[in-house]
N, C-alpha and C positions, 0 to 999 in steps of 0.2 A: 171337715173344715177345708175350704178351698185354699189352694196355694196362693192365688191372687184374688183379691176382692176389691172392687171399686164401688164406693157407695156415694152416689150423687156428686161425682167429681165435677168441679168447674174450674176453669182457668181463664182469668181475665187479664188482658194486657192493655195498658193505657198508652195510646199513641197521641200525645198532645191532649186535646180535648175529647178525643174519640176513644171509646172502650171497645175492645175486640174480645169477644167470647170464643176463645179457641176451643174450649170444652164447656158444655152447657148441661150439667146435671147427669153425667154418664154413670150408669150402674151396670156392672157385669162381673162375672167370676170366671176364672181359668183354673182348671184342675191340674194336679201334678201329672206329667206325662202327655199333656195335650200338645198338638202342633197347630198353632193358630196363625192365620194370615190376617193382617190388618190392612184394609184397602180404603181408598178414597182419593179424590182429586186433590190437587195442591190447595192448601188452606182449609181442608176438611177437618183437621184436628188430630189426624192419625199420628203425626210425629210428636205433637205435644203430649198425647196420651202415652206414647212410647217413652218420652223423657220422664214422665211421672212414674211409669212402671220401673224405670231404671234408676230411680232416686237421683236423677240429674236435675229435676225441677220439682217444685212443690205446688199442690193445687191451691187455688184461692179459697175454695170451699169444698166440703166433702171429706171423705176418708179414703186412704189407700192402705189396705192391710196386706202385708206380705208374710205368708206363713203364720197368720194370726196376729202379727205385730202391727200396730198402728204406726206407720212411718212418720206421721205428723208430729209425734211426740219424741222423736229421736233427735239427738244432737248432730252437728255436722260430722263429727268423728264417727259416730255410730252409723250414720248413713254411708260414710266412706267404707266402713268395715263391711256393711251389707253389700255394697257394690263389688268389693273384692272377694267376698266369700260366697255369695249366693247368685251373683249375676255375671254372665260372660257377654261381652259386647262385640258385635261384628258390624262394621260400617261399610258403606259403599266404597269409600276411598282407601280401604285397607288399614290406614293409619299405622304403618310400620316405620321404624326408624331406619333411614336409608343407609347409615354408616354402620349398622349393626347386623350381625348374622341372624339367620332364621331362628336358631336355637336361643340366641340372646334376646331376640324380640319376644319369644314365647315365655322366657323366664321373667319378664318384667313384672307381672302381677305378684310373683313370689318374693320380689324384693321388699314388698310392703308388709309381709308377715314374718320377716326375719328368718326365713328358711336358710340353712347352710348352703354355701355355693355348690357343693357336690350334689346335694339333694335337688337343688334348683335345676342343675344341668341335666340330671337323670330324668326328672319329671318332664322337663321340656322335650327331651328326646323321645320319651314315650308318647307324649301328646302329638308330636310331629309324625311319629310312626302311625298313630291312629288315624291320621288324615291322609296317609299315603305319601308322606314326604321323607321316608327313611332314605338316607344317603345324600340329602340336600341340607342337612342341618347347618353347615358352615357357609352356605350360599347367602349372599346379600340380596336385598330386594331387586336390585337392577340386574341380577343374574337369574331371576325367576320370572315366569310368565305371570299374567294377571291372575289366572286361576290358581297357580301355585302360591302367589302372594295372599290370596284370599284364604287358602288352606292354612297358611301360617297364622293368619288372623283368627281363624277358627280354632286352631291349636292353642293359641294364646287365651281364647275364651274358655277352653276346656281345662287348662293346666291346673286350676285351683279346684277342680271337681265341682264347679258351680252347677246347681241343679237346673238353672234357667239360662237359656241363651236368648238374647235380644238382638235381632238382626235387622238393621235399617237399610233397606234397598241393597242387600248384599250382592246382587247380580247386576247392579246398575252400570258397572264399568266393564262388564264381561260380554264376550260374544255368545251367541245362542248355545253352541255346543258346550262351552265351558260353564255357562249358567246352569245347564241341565246337570252337569257333573257336580256342581256345588250343591244343587238342590237334592240330588241323590245322596250326597254326603249328609246333609241335614236329616233326610229321611232315615238313613242308617243309624245316626246318633240317637234320634228319637225312638226308633224301634228297638235297638239293641241295648242302649244305655238308659232308656226311659227319661232322657233329658227333655224338659219342657222347652219347646221352641216357639218363640213369638216373633213373627217376621212382618215387617212393613214392606209392602210392594204396591206398585200401581199396575203390574202386569198380570193379567188373568192366567196366563200359562204358568207363571211362577206360583201364584196363589193356589193353583190346582193341585200342587203337591201336598197341601195342608189337609188336616182332618176337619178344619173348621175355618170359616171365613167371616170376619166381622167387618162390615162396611160403615164408614163414617161419611157424614155430610153436614157441613155447617156446625160442627161441634157436637153433633148427635150421632148415636148409633142408629142406622136406618135399616140394617138387616144383620142377622146372626144365623148362619146356616151351615150345614155340613159341607166340607170341601170334597173334592173328587178323589183325594189321595192318589193322584196320578202316579202310575208306575210303582206304587208302594210295594206290593207283594212281588211283582216281577223282578224288581231290583234286588230285594233282600234274598231272593232264592238263587241269585246267580252264583 
């Protein structure tokens, strides 16, 4: 059974009298432990597809099965629980609370499952250590570089032991050197922890780190090919 299965997914938006088919009958599967890059130009449907995978949006037609569960039959609360337990989100803009320390930002997902404060704090510190931010737990976002802020966001995605990370243009606000460091971190998490990584990007150099590249155009999948796994083995052996 695939971890993720899309069956003839369609998503139609109405803009006045005009219907826009952001997704048009997409079918694909993603297995546990894959590292998949989703590519396509603006308006191709890649972000809509990512929103459906993240249970942030629902398809107009078709089915989305996550770990064998048809998400179309779930309540709003059940979808929220899936987002908290199974999915970790990383965004281009980091989405950190500016007046909150790194460790407190990472703790946020744990607030929703009722974890005791001491446990939240310890798990957040462990997550920050796993992304190379030990010693910066009490820094606020404005005291951290862009790359460090994105590492905080990745730690937040990891803190609940979610088996899937959904990353939407995670290097879009970073310089080239920092972008490569973030991608190497995703590679390491995928390789060492067997976390499934699904990443939206329009940059071929970033997609080259993945094991598989799915390209979208006008709401359709137009290609699905192996990625280059750039620097995969050389990084892990360092």
